[in-house]
C-alpha positions as CSV (number, residue, x, y, z in Angstrom):
1,M,-32.8,190.3,99.9
2,K,-36.5,189.4,99.5
3,K,-38.1,190.5,96.3
4,L,-41.2,192.6,96.7
5,K,-44.4,191.6,95.0
6,D,-46.1,194.0,92.7
7,S,-49.5,194.9,94.0
8,T,-50.9,195.4,90.5
9,K,-50.7,191.6,89.8
10,N,-53.7,189.5,90.8
11,T,-53.0,187.3,93.8
12,P,-53.8,183.7,93.4
13,S,-56.4,183.5,96.2
14,K,-57.7,185.6,99.0
15,K,-57.3,183.8,102.2
16,A,-58.9,184.7,105.5
17,N,-55.7,184.9,107.4
18,V,-53.7,187.4,105.3
19,N,-50.1,187.9,106.3
20,T,-49.4,191.5,107.4
21,T,-46.2,191.7,105.3
22,E,-48.3,190.9,102.2
23,V,-50.6,193.8,103.0
24,V,-47.7,196.1,103.5
25,V,-46.2,194.9,100.2
26,Q,-49.6,195.4,98.4
27,N,-50.0,198.9,99.9
28,W,-46.4,199.9,99.2
29,N,-47.0,200.8,95.6
30,T,-50.1,202.9,96.4
31,D,-48.7,204.6,99.5
32,R,-45.4,205.9,98.1
33,I,-47.2,208.7,96.2
34,R,-49.6,210.9,98.1
35,K,-52.5,212.2,96.2
36,Q,-54.7,215.2,97.0
37,F,-57.9,213.2,97.5
38,Q,-56.5,210.4,99.6
39,D,-57.9,210.1,103.1
40,P,-54.8,210.8,105.1
41,Y,-53.8,213.7,102.8
42,Y,-53.0,216.8,105.0
43,M,-51.8,220.1,103.7
44,P,-50.7,222.5,106.4
45,G,-52.1,225.9,105.7
46,E,-51.6,229.4,107.0
47,T,-54.2,231.0,109.3
48,N,-54.5,234.8,109.1
49,N,-55.7,236.3,112.3
50,S,-54.8,239.9,111.5
51,P,-57.6,242.4,110.7
52,S,-58.5,243.0,107.1
53,L,-57.1,246.1,105.5
54,T,-59.7,246.4,102.7
55,V,-61.9,249.5,102.7
56,P,-65.4,249.3,101.4
57,D,-66.3,251.0,98.1
58,Q,-62.7,251.6,97.2
59,T,-62.7,249.6,94.0
60,L,-62.8,251.1,90.5
61,G,-64.4,249.4,87.5
62,I,-62.7,248.8,84.2
63,K,-64.6,251.7,82.6
64,E,-63.5,254.2,85.3
65,L,-59.9,253.0,85.1
66,L,-59.8,253.5,81.3
67,L,-61.4,256.9,81.6
68,N,-58.9,258.0,84.2
69,H,-56.0,256.7,82.1
70,T,-57.2,258.5,79.0
71,R,-57.7,261.7,81.0
72,G,-54.2,261.5,82.6
73,I,-55.5,260.9,86.1
74,S,-53.0,258.6,87.8
75,S,-54.0,255.7,89.8
76,N,-52.0,254.2,92.6
77,V,-51.1,251.2,90.6
78,K,-47.4,250.2,90.9
79,M,-45.8,250.1,87.4
80,Y,-42.6,248.3,86.8
81,E,-40.1,249.7,84.3
82,G,-38.4,247.4,82.0
83,Q,-34.6,246.9,82.4
84,Y,-32.6,247.1,79.2
85,F,-28.9,246.3,79.1
86,D,-26.3,247.1,76.5
87,T,-25.0,243.5,76.5
88,E,-26.4,241.1,74.0
89,I,-28.0,238.0,75.3
90,P,-26.2,235.1,73.7
91,I,-28.0,232.3,71.9
92,I,-26.5,229.0,73.1
93,D,-27.2,226.0,70.9
94,D,-24.7,223.5,72.3
95,L,-22.0,223.1,74.8
96,T,-19.3,224.5,72.6
97,D,-21.2,227.8,72.4
98,L,-21.4,227.8,76.2
99,D,-17.6,227.3,76.5
100,A,-16.9,230.1,74.0
101,F,-19.2,232.4,75.9
102,R,-17.6,231.5,79.2
103,E,-14.1,232.3,77.7
104,D,-15.4,235.6,76.3
105,I,-16.8,236.6,79.7
106,K,-13.5,235.7,81.4
107,A,-11.5,237.7,78.9
108,R,-13.8,240.7,79.5
109,E,-13.4,240.3,83.2
110,I,-9.6,240.3,82.9
111,A,-9.6,243.4,80.6
112,L,-12.0,245.2,83.0
113,K,-9.9,244.4,86.0
114,A,-6.8,245.7,84.2
115,K,-8.7,248.9,83.2
116,I,-9.9,249.4,86.8
117,K,-6.4,248.9,88.1
118,A,-4.9,251.4,85.6
119,D,-7.6,254.0,86.5
120,D,-7.0,253.5,90.2
121,E,-3.2,254.0,89.6
122,L,-3.9,257.2,87.6
123,N,-6.2,258.5,90.3
124,R,-3.6,257.7,93.0
125,K,-0.9,259.6,91.1
126,K,-3.2,262.6,90.7
127,R,-4.0,262.6,94.4
128,Q,-0.3,262.4,95.2
129,E,0.5,265.3,93.0
130,L,-2.2,267.4,94.6
131,L,-0.9,266.5,98.0
132,D,2.6,267.4,97.0
133,K,1.5,270.8,95.7
134,E,-0.4,271.4,98.9
135,N,2.6,270.4,101.0
136,N,4.9,272.6,99.0
137,V,2.5,275.6,99.5
138,L,2.2,275.0,103.2
139,E,5.9,274.7,103.8
140,T,7.5,278.0,104.6
141,P,10.5,278.7,102.5
142,K,13.9,279.0,104.2
143,Y,14.7,282.6,105.1
144,N,17.6,283.9,103.2
145,P,18.7,287.3,104.4
146,P,19.2,289.8,101.7
147,I,22.7,290.1,100.4
148,T,24.3,293.3,101.2
149,E,26.9,295.1,99.1
150,T,29.6,294.4,101.6
151,E,29.1,290.6,101.2
152,K,29.5,290.8,97.5
């Protein structure tokens, strides 16, 4: 395999008939990274042809926004509520902490699956008992004719 020349090194002499492979090798180092201000740099953009949705004189200054806020007048600004969870975020210093955390999560998962299965089984038993009670109520009891004195 032919070794490529480094274009940063000075060439011994500039000849009139320069070989095209040498030019390619010289430009190889500069062409492999595209920069913003290079000539052939092209960045495809997005053209927006839809009509503008802005309404003139609909802006509020900072002073008006603060006055409205202190007076309790709501603005149509979207506010995001923070999300807080009960679980503690672990501090992982090295890979052993990560392994311990992973094992802890797997143990919690197994325990939670067992609890869910037990709850499902309990709910299934309760539903079955309710169905049994409903079926017993709906069934008509066997008719037993009254016992007469002669049969005794």
